[in-house]
C-alpha positions as CSV (number, residue, x, y, z in Angstrom):
1,M,0.0,0.0,-0.1
2,N,1.6,3.1,-1.3
3,A,0.9,6.5,-2.2
4,P,0.4,7.2,-5.8
5,E,3.8,8.2,-7.2
6,D,2.6,11.3,-8.3
7,H,1.1,12.7,-5.2
8,A,3.1,14.8,-2.9
9,F,1.9,15.1,0.8
10,C,2.2,18.9,2.5
11,F,4.0,20.3,4.9
12,G,2.6,19.8,8.2
13,E,0.5,16.9,6.8
14,E,0.0,13.8,9.4
15,V,1.0,10.7,7.5
16,Y,2.4,7.2,8.8
17,Y,5.7,5.8,7.9
18,L,6.7,2.4,7.7
19,S,9.6,2.0,9.9
20,A,12.7,-0.3,9.8
21,S,11.1,-2.6,12.3
22,S,8.0,-3.0,9.8
23,D,5.6,-0.9,12.0
24,W,3.9,2.0,11.0
25,I,4.4,4.8,13.0
26,P,2.6,8.3,12.9
27,A,4.6,11.0,11.7
28,V,4.5,14.7,10.4
29,V,5.7,16.1,6.9
30,E,8.6,18.9,7.4
31,G,9.6,18.9,3.8
32,H,10.8,17.3,0.7
33,V,14.0,16.4,-0.3
34,M,15.3,15.3,-4.2
35,L,17.4,12.5,-4.1
36,N,18.1,10.7,-7.3
37,Q,15.7,12.8,-9.2
38,K,12.9,11.3,-6.9
39,R,11.0,13.3,-4.0
40,H,11.8,12.0,-0.5
41,Y,9.7,13.3,2.7
42,N,11.6,14.6,5.7
43,L,9.6,13.7,8.5
44,N,9.3,14.6,12.3
45,V,10.7,10.7,12.7
46,Q,13.0,9.9,9.6
47,K,14.6,12.4,7.4
48,A,14.8,11.4,3.7
49,A,12.0,8.9,3.8
50,E,11.5,6.9,0.5
51,P,8.1,7.9,-0.7
52,N,7.0,4.3,-0.9
53,R,7.4,4.2,3.1
54,V,4.7,7.0,3.5
55,I,0.8,6.8,3.8
56,S,-1.9,9.0,4.4
57,K,-3.7,9.0,7.9
58,E,-6.7,7.9,5.5
59,Q,-5.0,4.9,3.9
60,Y,-3.8,3.8,7.0
61,Q,-6.9,3.8,8.8
62,A,-8.5,2.1,5.8
63,M,-5.8,-0.5,5.9
64,Q,-6.6,-1.1,9.8
65,H,-10.4,-1.4,9.0
66,G,-9.6,-3.8,6.0
67,H,-10.7,-1.8,3.1
68,G,-7.4,-1.6,1.4
69,Q,-6.1,1.5,-0.6
70,T,-8.2,4.7,-0.6
71,P,-6.6,6.6,-3.5
72,S,-7.1,10.4,-3.7
73,Q,-5.3,13.3,-5.0
74,I,-4.5,16.3,-2.9
75,F,-2.7,19.1,-4.1
76,C,-0.8,21.5,-1.7
77,F,-1.3,25.1,-2.0
78,G,0.9,26.6,-4.4
79,E,1.5,23.6,-6.3
80,A,1.8,23.3,-9.7
81,V,-1.0,21.5,-11.5
82,I,-1.1,20.1,-15.2
83,W,-4.7,19.8,-16.1
């Protein structure tokens, strides 16, 4: 269960991070960093977190209730969007 590759979590957004111990832990996005031409997240619990280890609160809650992934596209204020 991963966020869509084109989705960007916003600064201050509450998310869940898949830790090295394979536990989902609550986290807050503190910013973005580009590594190898791919967006990574600076979280309050992990710097340069790989995007496939970060999910939204809604995705985590759906996963806990057995509903699988609940994809949604949310854009950050000021984010450029090609329509």
